[in-house]
C-alpha positions in Angstrom: -56.3 -14.9 -7.8 -52.9 -15.2 -9.6 -52.1 -13.1 -12.7 -49.3 -13.2 -15.2 -47.6 -9.9 -16.3 -45.9 -10.3 -19.6 -43.8 -7.3 -20.9 -41.8 -6.8 -24.0 -38.9 -4.5 -24.1 -38.3 -1.8 -26.7 -35.2 -2.6 -28.8 -31.8 -1.4 -27.4 -33.3 -0.7 -23.8 -30.6 -2.3 -21.8 -29.2 0.7 -20.5 -32.4 2.1 -19.3 -33.3 -1.2 -17.9 -30.1 -1.2 -15.9 -30.6 2.4 -14.7 -34.1 1.8 -13.2 -33.7 -2.0 -12.2 -33.2 -1.0 -8.4 -36.6 0.6 -8.4 -38.2 -2.3 -10.3 -36.8 -4.9 -8.0 -37.8 -2.9 -4.9 -41.5 -3.3 -6.1 -41.1 -7.0 -6.6 -39.5 -7.4 -3.2 -42.7 -5.9 -1.6 -44.7 -8.5 -3.4 -42.3 -11.2 -2.2 -42.4 -10.0 1.4 -46.2 -10.0 1.2 -46.1 -13.6 0.1 -47.8 -12.7 -3.2 -45.0 -13.3 -5.8 -44.8 -16.6 -7.3 -42.0 -16.0 -9.9 -40.4 -13.0 -11.6 -37.6 -12.7 -14.0 -36.2 -11.2 -17.3 -36.2 -12.9 -20.7 -32.8 -13.0 -22.0 -32.6 -11.8 -25.8 -30.2 -14.8 -26.5 -30.2 -18.6 -25.2 -28.0 -17.6 -22.1 -28.4 -16.9 -18.3 -26.0 -14.0 -18.9 -27.0 -12.3 -22.3 -24.4 -9.5 -21.8 -24.8 -6.8 -24.3 -27.7 -8.6 -26.1 -29.9 -7.7 -23.2 -33.4 -8.8 -22.6 -36.4 -9.0 -24.7 -38.8 -8.5 -21.8 -40.0 -9.8 -18.3 -42.5 -12.2 -16.8 -44.2 -11.9 -13.4 -46.6 -14.1 -11.7 -48.3 -12.8 -8.6 -51.5 -12.6 -6.7 -53.6 -9.6 -6.9 -57.3 -9.1 -5.7 -58.4 -8.5 -9.1 -57.5 -8.0 -12.7 -57.8 -4.3 -12.4 -55.4 -4.3 -9.4 -52.8 -6.4 -11.4 -53.0 -4.1 -14.4 -52.8 -1.0 -12.2 -49.6 -2.4 -10.4 -48.0 -3.3 -13.8 -48.8 0.2 -15.3 -46.9 1.7 -12.4 -43.8 -0.3 -13.1 -40.5 2.0 -13.3 -39.7 0.2 -16.6 -42.8 1.6 -18.1 -41.9 5.2 -17.0 -38.2 4.9 -18.2 -39.4 3.6 -21.6 -37.9 -0.1 -21.2 -41.4 -1.8 -21.8 -43.0 -1.2 -25.2 -46.1 -3.5 -24.4 -47.4 -5.1 -21.3 -50.2 -7.7 -21.0 -51.8 -8.8 -17.8 -54.0 -12.0 -17.7 -55.5 -14.3 -15.1 -53.5 -17.3 -14.4 -54.6 -20.6 -12.8 -51.8 -22.7 -11.3 -52.2 -26.4 -12.1 -48.8 -27.5 -10.8 
């Protein structure tokens, strides 16, 4: 089943985000390589594809997992959590219509 992982960043976490981004992307690459990743990306803090120093307000990932528990466990192991980038993460089932 598909799950949406919606994460909100701590304020002023851009430096931490940039530091651990390679590890975060490596995990997403594995999902992609397994054919389980639908979409993933950051949420710019301002209305721009390149928010510069404004940074990001969070991230959204939609991917396939065998269960809600598996999706939650995967989300909990994200390097952004360990580094203190994310302040809150929600994981919910997602039904694709289009």
